[in-house]
C-alpha positions as CSV (number, residue, x, y, z in Angstrom):
1,M,0.2,0.0,-0.1
2,C,1.1,3.5,-0.4
3,L,1.7,5.9,2.5
4,T,-2.0,7.4,2.0
5,D,-3.6,4.1,2.2
6,I,-1.7,3.5,5.3
7,Q,-2.6,6.7,7.0
8,Q,-6.0,6.2,6.1
9,H,-6.2,2.7,7.9
10,M,-4.4,4.1,10.8
11,R,-7.1,6.7,11.1
12,E,-9.7,4.1,11.0
13,A,-8.3,2.2,13.5
14,V,-8.0,5.1,16.0
15,V,-11.4,6.7,15.0
16,T,-13.5,3.6,14.6
17,G,-11.4,0.7,16.2
18,R,-11.4,-1.3,13.2
19,A,-7.8,-2.2,12.8
20,E,-7.8,-5.2,10.4
21,Q,-6.3,-3.3,7.6
22,I,-3.6,-1.7,9.4
23,M,-2.5,-4.9,11.7
24,P,0.0,-6.3,9.3
25,F,1.9,-3.1,9.2
26,L,2.4,-2.9,12.9
27,S,5.4,-4.4,14.9
28,A,4.3,-7.4,16.8
29,A,7.1,-6.9,19.4
30,T,4.4,-6.0,22.0
31,D,0.6,-6.2,22.3
32,V,-0.3,-4.2,19.1
33,R,-4.2,-3.9,20.0
34,N,-3.2,-2.6,23.5
35,R,-0.9,0.1,22.0
36,L,-3.7,1.1,19.6
37,A,-6.0,1.2,22.6
38,I,-3.9,4.1,24.1
39,H,-4.2,6.3,21.0
40,Q,-7.8,5.4,20.9
41,R,-8.2,6.6,24.5
42,N,-6.1,9.7,23.8
43,Y,-8.0,10.5,20.6
44,E,-11.5,10.3,22.4
45,S,-10.3,12.1,25.6
46,S,-8.8,15.1,24.0
47,L,-12.0,15.7,21.8
48,V,-14.4,15.3,24.6
49,N,-12.2,17.7,26.6
50,A,-12.2,20.0,23.7
51,L,-15.8,20.0,23.7
52,L,-16.4,20.5,27.3
53,G,-14.1,23.6,27.0
54,K,-16.4,25.2,24.4
55,F,-19.6,24.6,26.2
56,P,-19.2,25.5,29.8
57,G,-22.5,27.3,30.1
58,T,-24.3,24.4,28.6
59,A,-22.5,22.0,31.3
60,W,-23.8,24.8,33.8
61,L,-27.2,24.2,32.6
62,V,-27.5,20.4,32.5
63,G,-24.1,19.0,34.4
64,T,-20.7,17.9,33.4
65,P,-21.4,14.2,33.6
66,F,-24.2,14.4,31.1
67,L,-22.4,17.0,28.8
68,R,-19.3,14.6,29.1
69,E,-21.4,11.4,27.8
70,M,-23.0,13.5,24.9
71,A,-19.4,14.6,24.0
72,R,-18.2,10.8,24.0
73,R,-21.1,10.0,21.7
74,F,-20.6,13.0,19.2
75,V,-16.9,12.2,19.1
76,R,-17.8,8.6,18.2
77,E,-20.7,9.4,15.7
78,S,-19.0,12.7,14.2
79,P,-15.1,12.5,14.1
80,P,-13.4,15.7,12.9
81,H,-13.1,16.3,9.1
82,A,-10.6,19.1,9.2
83,P,-7.3,19.6,11.1
84,C,-8.4,22.6,12.8
85,I,-9.8,21.9,16.3
86,A,-11.3,25.3,16.7
87,E,-14.0,24.4,14.0
88,Y,-14.8,21.1,15.6
89,G,-18.2,21.0,17.3
90,E,-20.5,23.2,15.5
91,A,-22.9,20.2,15.0
92,F,-22.7,19.3,18.6
93,P,-25.7,21.2,19.8
94,N,-27.9,19.3,17.2
95,L,-27.3,16.2,19.3
96,F,-29.1,17.5,22.3
97,A,-32.3,17.8,20.3
98,Q,-32.2,13.8,19.7
99,S,-31.5,13.1,23.5
100,P,-34.1,12.5,26.3
101,A,-32.8,15.6,27.8
102,A,-34.7,17.6,25.3
103,D,-38.0,16.6,27.0
104,H,-37.1,18.1,30.1
105,V,-34.9,20.9,28.8
106,P,-36.3,21.7,25.4
107,Y,-34.3,25.0,24.9
108,L,-30.9,22.9,25.5
109,C,-30.3,22.9,21.8
110,A,-30.9,26.4,21.2
111,F,-28.6,27.5,24.3
112,A,-26.0,25.5,23.2
113,Q,-26.0,27.0,19.7
114,L,-25.8,30.3,21.1
115,E,-22.8,29.4,23.1
116,W,-21.1,28.0,20.2
117,N,-21.7,31.3,18.3
118,I,-20.2,33.3,21.2
119,G,-17.3,31.3,21.2
120,H,-16.6,32.0,17.7
121,V,-17.3,35.6,17.4
122,A,-15.3,36.2,20.4
123,I,-12.0,34.8,19.1
124,A,-12.5,36.8,15.6
125,V,-10.4,39.7,14.3
126,D,-11.9,42.9,13.2
127,Q,-11.3,44.1,9.3
128,P,-11.5,47.6,8.6
129,A,-15.1,48.6,8.1
130,L,-16.5,50.1,4.9
131,T,-17.5,54.0,5.8
132,I,-20.5,55.8,5.0
133,E,-18.6,58.1,2.9
134,E,-17.4,55.1,0.9
135,L,-20.8,54.1,0.3
136,S,-22.1,57.5,-1.0
137,E,-19.4,57.4,-3.7
138,I,-21.4,54.1,-5.1
139,D,-24.1,54.7,-7.7
140,P,-27.4,54.3,-5.9
141,S,-28.8,52.3,-8.8
142,L,-26.2,49.8,-8.3
143,L,-26.9,49.2,-4.6
144,P,-29.7,46.7,-5.0
145,Q,-27.7,44.3,-6.9
146,M,-24.7,44.4,-4.6
147,T,-23.6,42.0,-2.1
148,L,-21.7,42.8,1.2
149,T,-19.1,41.2,3.2
150,L,-19.7,41.5,7.0
151,Q,-17.2,41.1,9.9
152,H,-16.2,37.8,10.7
153,G,-17.1,38.2,14.3
154,L,-21.0,38.3,13.3
155,R,-23.6,35.7,13.8
156,Y,-27.5,35.7,13.3
157,M,-29.6,32.9,15.2
158,A,-33.3,32.5,15.5
159,A,-34.7,30.4,18.3
160,S,-38.0,29.4,19.9
161,W,-36.9,30.1,23.5
162,P,-35.5,33.4,25.2
163,V,-32.2,31.6,25.5
164,D,-30.3,35.1,25.5
165,E,-31.9,35.9,28.9
166,L,-30.6,32.4,30.1
167,M,-27.1,33.1,28.7
168,K,-27.0,36.3,30.9
169,L,-27.9,34.5,34.1
170,Y,-25.0,32.2,33.5
171,L,-22.6,35.0,32.3
172,T,-23.5,37.2,35.3
173,E,-23.8,34.1,37.9
174,T,-27.0,35.5,38.9
175,A,-29.2,32.2,38.3
176,P,-32.3,32.2,40.6
177,D,-33.0,29.1,42.8
178,H,-36.0,28.3,40.3
179,L,-36.6,29.5,36.8
180,Q,-39.7,29.0,34.6
181,M,-38.7,29.4,30.9
182,E,-41.4,30.0,28.6
183,P,-41.6,29.6,24.6
184,S,-41.0,32.9,23.0
185,D,-39.4,33.6,19.4
186,V,-36.1,35.6,19.5
187,S,-34.0,36.5,16.9
188,L,-30.4,37.4,17.8
189,E,-27.5,39.4,16.6
190,I,-24.2,38.0,18.0
191,R,-21.1,40.3,17.9
192,G,-17.6,39.8,19.1
193,S,-13.9,40.1,18.4
194,S,-10.6,40.0,20.2
195,G,-12.0,38.2,23.3
196,E,-15.1,40.2,23.7
197,F,-18.7,39.7,22.6
198,H,-22.4,40.9,23.1
199,F,-25.6,40.0,21.7
200,N,-28.9,41.7,21.3
201,R,-32.3,41.1,19.8
202,L,-33.6,42.4,16.6
203,D,-37.0,42.8,15.3
204,A,-38.1,40.2,12.7
205,A,-37.7,42.3,9.5
206,D,-34.3,43.6,10.5
207,F,-33.1,40.2,11.5
208,I,-34.2,38.9,8.1
209,F,-32.5,41.6,6.2
210,R,-29.1,41.3,8.0
211,S,-29.0,37.6,8.0
212,T,-29.8,37.3,4.5
213,I,-26.9,39.8,3.8
214,A,-24.7,37.8,5.9
215,A,-25.6,34.6,4.1
216,G,-24.0,36.4,0.8
217,E,-27.3,37.4,-1.1
218,R,-28.2,40.7,-2.8
219,I,-29.4,43.8,-0.9
220,A,-32.4,43.5,-3.0
221,D,-33.2,40.2,-2.1
222,A,-32.6,40.9,1.6
223,A,-34.6,44.0,1.4
224,E,-37.5,42.0,-0.3
225,R,-37.8,39.2,2.2
226,A,-37.7,41.8,5.3
227,L,-40.7,43.7,3.3
228,G,-42.5,40.4,3.2
229,T,-42.2,40.4,7.0
230,N,-43.1,44.1,7.5
231,P,-44.3,46.1,4.6
232,A,-43.1,49.3,6.7
233,F,-39.7,48.1,6.6
234,D,-37.0,50.9,6.1
235,F,-34.2,48.8,4.4
236,G,-32.4,52.1,3.5
237,Q,-32.2,53.1,7.3
238,S,-31.5,49.7,8.1
239,L,-28.4,49.5,5.6
240,I,-26.9,52.6,7.0
241,S,-27.2,51.3,10.3
242,L,-25.3,48.3,9.5
243,I,-22.7,50.2,8.0
244,L,-22.4,53.0,10.8
245,S,-21.9,50.0,13.2
246,G,-18.8,48.9,11.5
247,F,-20.1,45.6,10.5
248,V,-19.5,45.9,6.5
249,I,-16.0,45.2,5.3
250,G,-16.5,44.8,1.7
251,E,-18.8,44.9,-1.4
252,S,-19.3,43.2,-4.5
253,R,-21.1,44.5,-7.6
């Protein structure tokens, strides 16, 4: 076999435990399976600990033992597909929706998604922002067909529970002895850079406008969708607000 095949079989042995293909290429001087087991344990524990480090708020909400067990399951079912450990775990919150805990804590998945987004925006680095003066130099007739590039430390998230209020309790360490959560649709803008972050609610139309632009679609399409939610929506004012906030770092025509 070529080196690539050997590496693939070694990965399969460590990640899945299926070592039949790699066994003939390993030294038999000692117990090969026991040696592989050491690598398997190190592989799993390093990823589990990485996930626990990314979701401390979720551990606060449901307990570290439960979160650790869910992390082990996630590592087994969803091994990394990229070398960057910082990107690993984005789909982890989705696993909570499939767990028995969802019956007792139905907002668990949304809370964990908010925590993931906060963690990512907090490590972003701001880029020079497009100014309102630069925007004024663009032919107004071209604006609707433009797409905008936003700061990397910017996320948009919709939830059916007020998980932002729950996150504030965790961050300020002011959780009451008893908390009654009621379903409530919230549209959140999550912003951060260089270790800092904040999040706030947007009205439905503004959320659709901004999140559609963040998805790389044209200003015209974002405005049309927002107007479908609220016919009185002022997309021009919302666009100016987006730029004045320093959120826009580039444009494409």
